[in-house]
N, CA and C of each residue as an Amber inpcrd file, in Angstrom:
protein
   474
  -3.0780000 -29.2790000 -34.5230000  -1.8860000 -28.6010000 -34.9680000
  -1.5180000 -27.5420000 -33.9300000  -0.2590000 -27.4860000 -33.5110000
   0.2310000 -26.5260000 -32.5380000   1.2280000 -25.6080000 -33.2320000
   1.0380000 -24.3020000 -33.0400000   1.9570000 -23.3270000 -33.6180000
   2.7760000 -22.7440000 -32.4780000   4.0820000 -22.7740000 -32.6090000
   4.9770000 -22.2530000 -31.5850000   5.6600000 -21.0160000 -32.1480000
   5.6630000 -19.9540000 -31.3700000   6.3310000 -18.7330000 -31.8120000
   7.6650000 -18.6180000 -31.1120000   8.5100000 -17.7550000 -31.6050000
   9.8360000 -17.5690000 -31.0260000   9.8910000 -16.4430000 -30.0160000
   8.7770000 -16.0830000 -29.4040000   8.7540000 -14.9890000 -28.4310000
   9.1060000 -15.5410000 -27.0650000  10.1550000 -15.0020000 -26.4210000
  10.5200000 -15.4760000 -25.0820000   9.3810000 -15.2400000 -24.0850000
   9.2680000 -16.1130000 -23.1290000   8.2010000 -16.0350000 -22.1380000
   8.2910000 -14.7480000 -21.3290000   9.4920000 -14.2960000 -21.0010000
   9.6700000 -13.1140000 -20.1520000   9.8270000 -11.8340000 -20.9520000
   9.4550000 -11.8330000 -22.2020000   9.6230000 -10.6500000 -23.0550000
   8.8050000  -9.4890000 -22.5250000   9.4050000  -8.3070000 -22.5350000
   8.7270000  -7.0850000 -22.1290000   8.1210000  -6.4450000 -23.3650000
   7.0500000  -5.6800000 -23.2060000   6.4680000  -5.0060000 -24.3610000
   7.4760000  -4.0620000 -24.9960000   7.5710000  -4.0630000 -26.3100000
   8.5100000  -3.1780000 -26.9920000   7.8890000  -1.8300000 -27.2840000
   6.5920000  -1.7330000 -27.2690000   5.8940000  -0.4830000 -27.5340000
   5.8420000   0.3250000 -26.2420000   6.5970000   1.4180000 -26.1830000
   6.6480000   2.2140000 -24.9510000   5.3520000   2.9600000 -24.6910000
   4.4760000   3.0450000 -25.6730000   3.2030000   3.7240000 -25.4340000
   2.1890000   2.8000000 -24.7770000   2.5020000   1.5360000 -24.5900000
   1.5970000   0.5900000 -23.9350000   1.7210000   0.7670000 -22.4230000
   1.0840000   1.8240000 -21.9090000   1.2350000   2.1890000 -20.5070000
   0.6350000   1.1930000 -19.5400000  -0.4840000   0.5700000 -19.9110000
  -1.1270000  -0.3380000 -18.9580000  -0.2680000  -1.5710000 -18.7140000
   0.3420000  -2.1340000 -19.7580000   1.2050000  -3.3030000 -19.5650000
   2.4620000  -2.9010000 -18.8020000   3.0020000  -1.7440000 -19.1280000
   4.2030000  -1.2590000 -18.4650000   3.9220000  -0.9490000 -16.9940000
   2.7760000  -0.3450000 -16.7100000   2.4270000   0.0430000 -15.3440000
   2.3340000  -1.1560000 -14.4220000   1.9930000  -2.3130000 -14.9610000
   1.8650000  -3.4980000 -14.1320000   3.2160000  -3.9460000 -13.5960000
   4.3180000  -3.4890000 -14.2250000   5.6430000  -3.9580000 -13.8420000
   6.4650000  -2.8800000 -13.1430000   5.9130000  -1.7070000 -12.9500000
   6.6380000  -0.6160000 -12.3250000   6.0880000  -0.3110000 -10.9430000
   6.9210000   0.3570000 -10.1750000   6.4830000   0.8010000  -8.8530000
   5.4650000   1.9180000  -9.0150000   4.5560000   2.0530000  -8.0690000
   3.5790000   3.1380000  -8.1370000   4.2630000   4.5040000  -8.0480000
   3.6840000   5.4980000  -8.6720000   4.2120000   6.8580000  -8.6750000
   3.5750000   7.6250000  -7.5190000   4.2640000   7.6710000  -6.3830000
   3.7240000   8.2680000  -5.1660000   3.5510000   9.7790000  -5.3110000
   4.4710000  10.4410000  -6.0000000   4.3830000  11.8970000  -6.1610000
   3.1250000  12.2630000  -6.9500000   2.8940000  11.5840000  -8.0650000
   1.6950000  11.8430000  -8.8580000   0.4360000  11.4630000  -8.0740000
   0.5180000  10.3730000  -7.3420000  -0.5930000   9.9370000  -6.5020000
  -0.9540000  11.0270000  -5.5000000   0.0480000  11.5920000  -4.8350000
  -0.2030000  12.6470000  -3.8450000  -0.8460000  13.8750000  -4.4760000
  -0.4840000  14.1990000  -5.7150000  -1.1300000  15.3240000  -6.4180000
  -2.6150000  15.0260000  -6.6350000  -2.9030000  13.8140000  -7.0520000
  -4.2990000  13.4150000  -7.2620000  -5.0630000  13.4340000  -5.9430000
  -4.4400000  12.9450000  -4.8770000  -5.0870000  12.9300000  -3.5610000
  -5.4150000  14.3540000  -3.1330000  -4.4860000  15.2860000  -3.3490000
  -4.7410000  16.6840000  -2.9810000  -5.9530000  17.2320000  -3.7190000
  -6.0750000  16.9240000  -5.0120000  -7.2260000  17.3870000  -5.7920000
  -8.5140000  16.7600000  -5.2770000  -8.4680000  15.4740000  -4.9910000
  -9.6570000  14.7730000  -4.4890000 -10.0710000  15.3340000  -3.1360000
  -9.1070000  15.6050000  -2.2670000  -9.4130000  16.1610000  -0.9470000
 -10.0130000  17.5630000  -1.0640000  -9.5390000  18.3540000  -2.0270000
 -10.1480000  19.6720000  -2.2670000 -11.6100000  19.5060000  -2.6800000
 -11.8640000  18.5460000  -3.5480000 -13.2400000  18.2950000  -3.9710000
 -14.1020000  17.8230000  -2.8050000 -13.5270000  17.0300000  -1.9220000
 -14.2720000  16.5690000  -0.7480000 -14.6200000  17.7460000   0.1560000
 -13.7030000  18.7150000   0.2920000 -14.0070000  19.9220000   1.0690000
 -15.1580000  20.6960000   0.4200000 -15.1280000  20.7870000  -0.9060000
 -16.2110000  21.4520000  -1.6300000 -17.5270000  20.7310000  -1.3780000
 -17.4910000  19.3960000  -1.4310000 -18.7010000  18.6110000  -1.1970000
 -19.2170000  18.8140000   0.2220000 -18.3180000  18.9380000   1.1820000
 -18.7300000  19.1660000   2.5660000 -19.4350000  20.5180000   2.6960000
 -18.8740000  21.5270000   2.0370000 -19.5030000  22.8560000   2.0580000
 -20.8800000  22.7960000   1.3850000 -20.9850000  22.0370000   0.3020000
 -22.2730000  21.8800000  -0.3720000 -23.2810000  21.1920000   0.5450000
 -22.8320000  20.1780000   1.2690000 -23.7120000  19.4820000   2.2080000
 -24.2110000  20.4350000   3.2860000 -23.3070000  21.2610000   3.7940000
 -23.6910000  22.2170000   4.8330000 -24.7680000  23.1730000   4.3290000
 -24.6270000  23.6250000   3.0830000 -25.6320000  24.5240000   2.5000000
 -26.9710000  23.8090000   2.3390000 -26.9300000  22.5440000   1.9250000
 -28.1700000  21.7750000   1.7700000 -28.8930000  21.6890000   3.1050000
 -28.1510000  21.4240000   4.1630000 -28.7530000  21.2990000   5.4980000
 -29.3520000  22.6160000   5.9880000 -28.7430000  23.7260000   5.5720000
 -29.1670000  25.0330000   6.0800000 -30.3510000  25.6230000   5.3270000
 -30.5240000  25.2670000   4.0770000 -31.5830000  25.9040000   3.2900000
 -32.9590000  25.3510000   3.6590000 -33.9250000  26.2410000   3.6160000
 -35.3100000  25.8520000   3.8600000 -36.1100000  25.7850000   2.5700000
 -35.5590000  26.3690000   1.5020000 -36.2410000  26.4360000   0.2080000
 -36.0470000  25.1120000  -0.5410000 -37.1360000  24.3840000  -0.8150000
 -37.0210000  23.0800000  -1.4900000 -36.3690000  23.1650000  -2.8790000
 -36.6460000  24.2170000  -3.6300000 -36.0390000  24.3550000  -4.9590000
 -34.5410000  24.6170000  -4.8570000 -34.1710000  25.4550000  -3.9040000
 -32.7490000  25.7380000  -3.6830000 -32.0420000  24.4650000  -3.2070000
 -32.6900000  23.7240000  -2.3360000 -32.1120000  22.4700000  -1.8410000
 -31.8760000  21.5030000  -3.0040000 -32.8400000  21.4260000  -3.9160000
 -32.7040000  20.5330000  -5.0710000 -31.5180000  20.9390000  -5.9330000
 -31.3500000  22.2490000  -6.1500000 -30.2180000  22.7340000  -6.9490000
 -28.9020000  22.4050000  -6.2360000 -28.8610000  22.6410000  -4.9390000
 -27.6430000  22.3380000  -4.1700000 -27.3220000  20.8430000  -4.1870000
 -28.3470000  20.0130000  -4.0910000 -28.1380000  18.5580000  -4.1640000
 -27.5900000  18.1550000  -5.5370000 -28.0890000  18.8040000  -6.5830000
 -27.5830000  18.5110000  -7.9280000 -26.1180000  18.9200000  -8.0590000
 -25.7680000  20.0890000  -7.5180000 -24.3740000  20.5320000  -7.5400000
 -23.4830000  19.5440000  -6.7860000 -23.9590000  19.0880000  -5.6340000
 -23.2210000  18.1120000  -4.8340000 -23.0380000  16.8270000  -5.6320000
 -24.0970000  16.3890000  -6.3120000 -24.0490000  15.1650000  -7.1140000
 -22.9810000  15.2670000  -8.2090000 -22.9480000  16.4050000  -8.9060000
 -21.9740000  16.6080000  -9.9840000 -20.5540000  16.5770000  -9.4290000
 -20.3200000  17.2660000  -8.3230000 -18.9890000  17.2650000  -7.7100000
 -18.5980000  15.8570000  -7.2830000 -19.5400000  15.1350000  -6.7140000
 -19.2820000  13.7710000  -6.2660000 -18.9490000  12.8670000  -7.4570000
 -19.6860000  12.9720000  -8.5430000 -19.4200000  12.1570000  -9.7310000
 -18.0390000  12.4680000 -10.3200000 -17.6870000  13.7430000 -10.3750000
 -16.3670000  14.1260000 -10.8810000 -15.2620000  13.5600000 -10.0000000
 -15.4750000  13.5880000  -8.7060000 -14.4740000  13.0570000  -7.7840000
 -14.3510000  11.5390000  -7.9370000 -15.4630000  10.8810000  -8.1620000
 -15.4220000   9.4320000  -8.3660000 -14.6300000   9.0930000  -9.6330000
 -14.7950000   9.9010000 -10.6680000 -14.0170000   9.6740000 -11.8940000
 -12.5220000   9.8510000 -11.6360000 -12.1720000  10.8580000 -10.8540000
 -10.7580000  11.0540000 -10.5090000 -10.2040000   9.8440000  -9.7640000
 -10.9730000   9.3530000  -8.8150000 -10.5160000   8.1960000  -8.0430000
 -10.3900000   6.9640000  -8.9340000 -11.3330000   6.7780000  -9.8370000
 -11.2640000   5.6290000 -10.7380000 -10.0670000   5.7360000 -11.6680000
  -9.7270000   6.9530000 -12.0720000  -8.5860000   7.1150000 -12.9790000
  -7.2830000   6.7300000 -12.2960000  -7.2400000   6.8160000 -10.9780000
  -6.0270000   6.3990000 -10.2570000  -5.7440000   4.9230000 -10.5180000
  -6.7960000   4.1170000 -10.5640000  -6.6290000   2.6890000 -10.8600000
  -6.3480000   2.4920000 -12.3360000  -7.1140000   3.1470000 -13.1840000
  -7.0070000   2.9340000 -14.6200000  -5.6670000   3.3290000 -15.1980000
  -5.0040000   4.3320000 -14.6150000  -3.7020000   4.7680000 -15.0970000
  -2.5880000   3.9010000 -14.5400000  -2.9320000   2.9590000 -13.7030000
  -1.8980000   2.1410000 -13.0910000  -1.1800000   2.8670000 -11.9720000
  -1.7140000   4.0250000 -11.5530000  -1.0550000   4.8210000 -10.5300000
  -0.9380000   4.0580000  -9.2170000  -1.9210000   3.2350000  -8.9330000
  -1.8920000   2.4760000  -7.6930000  -0.9670000   1.2660000  -7.8110000
  -0.3740000   1.0970000  -8.9740000   0.6060000   0.0360000  -9.1240000
   0.0590000  -1.2030000  -9.7850000  -0.2540000  -2.1690000  -9.0230000
  -0.4500000  -3.5570000  -9.3980000  -1.3870000  -3.9000000 -10.5170000
  -2.5250000  -3.2770000 -10.5410000  -3.6510000  -3.9680000 -11.1540000
  -3.8780000  -3.6800000 -12.6180000  -3.5180000  -2.5200000 -13.0700000
  -3.8370000  -2.1730000 -14.4400000  -5.3190000  -2.2740000 -14.7230000
  -6.1180000  -1.8200000 -13.7800000  -7.5740000  -1.9130000 -13.9320000
  -8.0300000  -1.0160000 -15.0630000  -9.1110000  -1.3870000 -15.6540000
  -9.6710000  -0.5490000 -16.7050000 -11.1810000  -0.6460000 -16.6740000
 -11.8010000   0.3900000 -17.1780000 -13.2550000   0.4170000 -17.2520000
 -13.6250000   0.1790000 -18.7030000 -14.0450000  -1.0340000 -19.0010000
 -14.4410000  -1.3620000 -20.3580000 -15.8810000  -1.8340000 -20.3390000
 -16.6300000  -1.3770000 -21.2770000 -18.0390000  -1.7700000 -21.3990000
 -18.8170000  -1.5430000 -20.1090000 -18.4550000  -0.4980000 -19.3820000
 -19.1950000  -0.1540000 -18.1790000 -18.8440000  -0.9730000 -16.9540000
 -17.9090000  -1.9010000 -17.0450000 -17.5470000  -2.7120000 -15.8880000
 -16.0590000  -2.6280000 -15.6140000 -15.6890000  -2.7370000 -14.3690000
 -14.2740000  -2.6460000 -14.0000000 -13.6440000  -4.0160000 -14.0220000
 -12.4650000  -4.0820000 -14.6170000 -11.7090000  -5.3300000 -14.6860000
 -10.3870000  -5.1120000 -13.9800000 -10.1320000  -5.8940000 -12.9680000
  -8.9500000  -5.7060000 -12.1490000  -7.8870000  -6.7370000 -12.5060000
  -6.7970000  -6.2740000 -13.0990000  -5.6750000  -7.1520000 -13.3590000
  -5.9340000  -8.1330000 -14.4870000  -4.8600000  -8.7580000 -14.9170000
  -4.9750000  -9.6780000 -16.0440000  -5.6430000 -10.9860000 -15.6580000
  -5.6880000 -11.3030000 -14.3690000  -6.2990000 -12.5570000 -13.9570000
  -7.8010000 -12.4230000 -13.7940000  -8.3050000 -11.1830000 -13.8170000
  -9.7370000 -10.9810000 -13.6790000 -10.2120000 -11.1330000 -12.2550000
  -9.2940000 -11.1540000 -11.3010000  -9.6970000 -11.3060000  -9.9080000
  -8.7450000 -10.5520000  -9.0050000  -9.2540000 -10.1930000  -7.8520000
  -8.4150000  -9.5470000  -6.8540000  -8.1980000 -10.5430000  -5.7260000
  -7.4370000 -10.1410000  -4.7400000  -7.1500000 -11.0440000  -3.6470000
  -5.7850000 -11.6760000  -3.8300000  -5.3580000 -12.4230000  -2.8630000
  -4.0000000 -12.9540000  -2.8790000  -3.7370000 -13.8630000  -4.0750000
  -4.6730000 -14.6980000  -4.4370000  -4.4350000 -15.6230000  -5.5430000
  -4.1680000 -14.8850000  -6.8460000  -4.8370000 -13.7730000  -7.0400000
  -4.6310000 -12.9950000  -8.2530000  -3.4570000 -12.0420000  -8.1660000
  -3.0250000 -11.7140000  -6.9610000  -2.0180000 -10.6790000  -6.7740000
  -0.7200000 -11.1950000  -6.1630000  -0.6680000 -12.4110000  -5.7230000
   0.5090000 -12.9380000  -5.0380000   1.7920000 -12.7510000  -5.8120000
   1.7650000 -13.0030000  -7.1040000   2.9520000 -12.8300000  -7.9270000
   3.4100000 -11.3930000  -7.9820000   2.4630000 -10.4690000  -8.0440000
   2.8070000  -9.0460000  -8.0790000   3.5020000  -8.6300000  -6.7830000
   2.8920000  -8.9450000  -5.6620000   3.4510000  -8.5200000  -4.3840000
   4.7920000  -9.1790000  -4.1010000   4.9890000 -10.4050000  -4.4960000
   6.2450000 -11.0920000  -4.2050000   7.4120000 -10.4820000  -4.9770000
   7.1300000  -9.7170000  -6.0420000   8.2090000  -9.0840000  -6.8140000
   8.5390000  -7.6740000  -6.3340000   7.7810000  -7.1370000  -5.3830000
   8.0240000  -5.7760000  -4.9070000   9.1340000  -5.7430000  -3.8710000
   9.8900000  -4.6440000  -3.8940000  10.9070000  -4.4230000  -2.8650000
  10.2080000  -3.9640000  -1.5920000  10.8960000  -4.0020000  -0.4430000
  10.2810000  -3.4900000   0.7890000   9.8220000  -2.0340000   0.6530000
  10.5940000  -1.2060000  -0.0420000  10.2010000   0.1980000  -0.2300000
   8.9350000   0.2910000  -1.0850000   8.8450000  -0.5020000  -2.1270000
   7.6520000  -0.5060000  -2.9670000   6.4340000  -1.0010000  -2.1980000
   6.6260000  -1.9660000  -1.3240000   5.5190000  -2.4400000  -0.4820000
   5.0260000  -1.3260000   0.4340000   5.9630000  -0.5520000   1.0080000
   5.5750000   0.5750000   1.8590000   4.7930000   1.6130000   1.0550000
   5.2580000   1.9020000  -0.1550000   4.5560000   2.8630000  -1.0120000
   3.1510000   2.3610000  -1.3240000   3.0640000   1.1070000  -1.6460000
   1.7760000   0.5030000  -1.9930000   0.8120000   0.5730000  -0.8120000
   1.3240000   0.2810000   0.3940000   0.4800000   0.3360000   1.5920000
   0.0280000   1.7610000   1.8690000   0.9420000   2.7160000   1.7400000
   0.6060000   4.1230000   1.9340000  -0.5170000   4.5430000   0.9910000
  -0.3750000   4.2010000  -0.2850000  -1.3570000   4.5940000  -1.2840000
  -2.7000000   3.9130000  -1.0190000  -2.6620000   2.6700000  -0.6440000
  -3.9000000   1.9460000  -0.3430000  -4.6110000   2.5720000   0.8480000
  -3.8580000   2.8940000   1.9010000  -4.4520000   3.5260000   3.0810000
  -5.1050000   4.8540000   2.7210000  -4.4160000   5.6750000   1.9310000
  -4.9670000   6.9580000   1.5100000  -6.2360000   6.7510000   0.6860000
  -6.1790000   5.8280000  -0.2410000  -7.3000000   5.5790000  -1.1350000
  -8.5210000   5.0960000  -0.3600000  -8.3130000   4.1730000   0.5700000
  -9.4380000   3.6470000   1.3390000 -10.0910000   4.7340000   2.1920000
  -9.2930000   5.6440000   2.7300000  -9.8590000   6.7640000   3.4910000
 -10.7300000   7.6480000   2.6180000 -10.2390000   7.9330000   1.4100000
 -11.0290000   8.7590000   0.4850000 -12.2840000   8.0210000   0.0480000
 -12.1490000   6.7320000  -0.1410000 -13.3000000   5.9250000  -0.5390000
 -14.3870000   5.9730000   0.5380000 -13.9840000   5.9260000   1.7940000
 -14.9440000   6.0070000   2.8920000 -15.6360000   7.3770000   2.8990000
 -14.8720000   8.4310000   2.6740000 -15.4680000   9.7660000   2.6180000
 -16.4870000   9.8550000   1.4830000 -16.1550000   9.2700000   0.3550000
 -17.0860000   9.2870000  -0.7720000 -18.3500000   8.4960000  -0.4470000
 -18.2140000   7.3920000   0.2470000 -19.3920000   6.6200000   0.6560000
 -20.2870000   7.4510000   1.5710000 -19.6850000   8.2070000   2.4620000
 -20.4580000   9.0780000   3.3450000 -21.2620000  10.0950000   2.5340000
 -20.6440000  10.6430000   1.4960000 -21.3440000  11.6140000   0.6560000
 -22.4540000  10.9490000  -0.1470000 -22.2220000   9.7260000  -0.5860000
 -23.2860000   9.0090000  -1.3050000 -24.4740000   8.7530000  -0.3820000
 -24.1940000   8.4020000   0.8570000 -25.2670000   8.1760000   1.8300000
 -26.0200000   9.4730000   2.1090000 -25.3010000  10.5760000   2.1800000
 -25.9250000  11.8860000   2.3580000 -26.9000000  12.1540000   1.2100000
 -26.4290000  11.9420000  -0.0180000 -27.2840000  12.1470000  -1.1980000
 -28.5330000  11.2830000  -1.1190000 -28.3220000  10.0150000  -0.8190000
 -29.4500000   9.0770000  -0.7490000 -30.4480000   9.5050000   0.3200000
 -29.9300000   9.9290000   1.4550000 -30.7610000  10.3560000   2.5590000
 -31.6820000  11.5180000   2.1490000 -31.1170000  12.4950000   1.4500000
 -31.9110000  13.6440000   1.0420000 -32.8140000  13.3310000  -0.1310000
 -32.3780000  12.4600000  -1.0170000 -33.1900000  12.1200000  -2.1840000
 -34.3950000  11.2710000  -1.7750000 -34.3020000  10.5840000  -0.6650000
 -35.3960000   9.7400000  -0.1870000 -36.3840000  10.5590000   0.6590000
 -36.1890000  11.8660000   0.7170000 -37.1490000  12.7240000   1.3930000
 -36.8870000  12.9030000   2.8640000 -35.7030000  12.8060000   3.2790000
 -35.2560000  12.9870000   4.6710000 -36.2210000  13.6730000   5.4900000
């Protein structure tokens, strides 16, 4: 038995509070993105200062406290970066963190096969915005990886 509904295939969500579905169809918000980037960069500066203090201290207990402070700042910054995806700020994916795992987009996959339809609907200006945001995000991601390596290095008894 097949049940057919009268909902048009191209119907948009009628509930305006459904931000994740709506975000998948809108251009990324570059102004809000830049505000988030500024906050993340401030946190990265704080983390750099924390790293410098860790390197300078000779007291093992003080070093441990400084490493813990660095860890907390790093975790908070990672949450901020993850929220950029989860809020749909980066545009395309509508990623969410459910049950401890990240799910990217409705197709459950990234890459051209999962994203081709999204990119083909963007205007040239939206593509430029998307590239700008991706470039910024990847740079911050690299900085965060450097801080994670720093933590690992010291936790392993450098």
